[in-house]
C-alpha positions in Angstrom: 22.5 -57.5 28.9 20.2 -55.8 26.1 20.6 -52.9 24.5 18.7 -50.9 27.0 21.0 -51.9 29.6 18.2 -54.3 31.1 19.6 -57.6 33.1 17.8 -61.0 31.6 18.5 -63.2 35.1 17.2 -60.9 37.2 13.6 -61.7 35.4 14.3 -64.9 35.0 10.4 -65.7 36.3 8.8 -63.4 33.7 9.4 -65.2 31.6 6.8 -63.2 28.3 8.6 -60.3 29.1 12.1 -62.4 28.4 12.4 -62.6 24.4 11.5 -66.0 23.2 15.0 -67.6 22.8 16.0 -66.5 26.4 12.4 -68.7 27.6 14.0 -72.2 25.9 16.7 -71.6 27.9 15.2 -71.0 31.1 12.7 -74.0 30.9 15.5 -77.0 29.6 16.8 -77.5 32.6 13.6 -77.3 34.6 12.2 -80.2 31.3 14.8 -82.1 32.3 14.2 -82.5 36.0 11.2 -82.5 35.6 12.1 -85.8 32.8 14.0 -87.1 35.2 11.9 -86.6 38.4 8.8 -89.0 36.3 11.4 -91.6 35.2 12.8 -92.0 38.8 9.1 -92.9 40.3 8.1 -94.9 37.6 11.3 -97.2 38.9 10.8 -96.6 42.2 6.5 -97.5 42.3 7.3 -101.1 40.7 8.2 -103.5 43.5 11.1 -105.5 42.4 10.6 -107.9 40.0 12.4 -111.0 41.5 11.3 -111.7 45.3 14.5 -111.2 47.3 15.5 -111.2 51.3 17.3 -108.4 51.5 18.1 -108.3 55.6 17.5 -110.7 58.6 17.9 -109.8 61.9 18.1 -112.3 64.9 17.0 -110.6 68.1 17.2 -112.2 71.6 14.1 -111.5 73.4 14.5 -110.8 77.0 12.5 -112.3 79.9 9.5 -110.4 79.2 9.5 -110.5 75.4 11.6 -107.6 74.2 14.7 -107.5 72.1 15.1 -103.6 72.8 14.8 -101.3 75.9 13.7 -98.4 73.9 13.2 -97.3 70.0 17.3 -96.3 69.7 19.4 -98.7 67.6 22.1 -97.7 69.4 20.3 -98.7 72.5 19.2 -101.8 70.4 22.7 -103.2 69.8 24.2 -102.2 73.5 20.8 -104.4 74.9 21.7 -107.0 71.9 25.3 -107.5 73.0 24.0 -107.9 76.7 21.8 -110.7 76.2 24.4 -112.1 74.5 26.7 -112.3 77.3 24.0 -113.4 79.0 22.2 -116.6 78.2 20.0 -116.8 81.7 18.0 -113.4 81.3 17.1 -114.5 77.4 13.0 -115.9 76.5 13.4 -116.6 73.2 14.7 -115.2 69.7 13.4 -113.5 67.4 14.4 -113.6 63.2 13.2 -109.8 61.8 13.2 -109.6 58.0 12.9 -107.1 55.7 11.2 -108.8 52.1 10.4 -107.2 48.9 9.3 -108.5 45.1 6.3 -109.7 44.0 5.1 -113.3 45.9 1.7 -115.2 44.6 -0.8 -115.3 47.3 -0.3 -118.8 48.9 3.5 -117.7 49.8 5.1 -118.0 53.7 9.0 -117.2 54.5 10.9 -120.5 56.6 13.6 -119.9 59.3 16.3 -122.8 60.1 17.9 -122.9 62.2 21.5 -125.1 63.8 22.5 -124.7 66.9 23.7 -126.8 70.2 22.1 -127.7 73.4 25.5 -128.5 75.8 27.3 -130.9 73.9 23.8 -131.8 71.3 23.6 -130.7 68.2 19.4 -129.1 67.3 17.7 -128.3 64.7 14.3 -125.5 64.2 12.3 -124.4 62.1 10.2 -121.8 61.7 7.2 -121.3 59.3 4.9 -118.7 58.8 2.5 -116.9 56.1 3.4 -113.7 54.6 2.2 -111.4 52.5 3.1 -108.1 51.0 2.5 -104.9 53.1 4.6 -101.7 51.7 5.3 -100.1 48.7 8.8 -101.4 48.7 8.8 -103.8 50.9 7.8 -105.9 54.0 8.9 -106.8 57.5 7.8 -109.8 59.4 9.2 -111.5 62.8 9.2 -115.0 63.5 9.8 -115.9 67.1 11.0 -119.1 69.1 10.5 -119.1 72.5 9.1 -120.7 75.9 9.9 -124.3 76.9 10.9 -124.8 72.5 14.0 -121.8 72.7 15.2 -123.4 76.5 15.4 -126.6 74.6 17.0 -125.7 71.0 20.1 -124.2 73.2 22.3 -121.6 71.5 22.1 -120.3 68.1 24.6 -121.8 65.9 23.6 -120.4 61.4 20.6 -120.3 60.3 18.9 -119.4 56.8 15.8 -117.7 55.9 14.0 -118.8 53.3 10.9 -117.3 51.0 8.7 -119.1 49.3 5.4 -118.8 46.5 3.2 -122.1 46.4 6.0 -125.1 46.3 8.8 -123.2 44.9 11.9 -121.5 46.9 12.5 -117.9 45.1 15.1 -116.3 48.0 17.6 -117.4 50.5 19.5 -115.8 52.5 21.8 -117.5 55.1 24.5 -117.5 57.8 27.9 -117.5 56.9 28.2 -121.0 59.2 25.3 -122.5 57.4 
């Protein structure tokens, strides 16, 4: 309070009527917030310098090509557990892959799989050209279905690699690879 009994805190939005020292004090948190916001936005807007495969979701497909019955993540996980228990209802497997970073124009994703058909070991490779679509990263999916899936058998291990030209720039693999 000043000598006249006025409370400066109630007048925080009326800067011209406040003393200069109070205006500077009230503007410091705002300028700090604005500086942090600009600094944070510049970091978020720039994609990662090095490419990275962040997430790989192997998902079984039913006879109609669905990996879930509804958009709910809980329902998707429950349906995937059901498809894992009942191999006769499966028609394929899809790998949903989230990757980010800058890659040159001719880039591709490769999924290498190891499995077994009865007691025989099997291998399969899927490859697809990709390009970055999102600001932060991109989702891509590669599918093994139909007779190729039936001949492949049961999935045991996988490895996903991101290639830029002829150079491998990122990799993620399952525990058993």
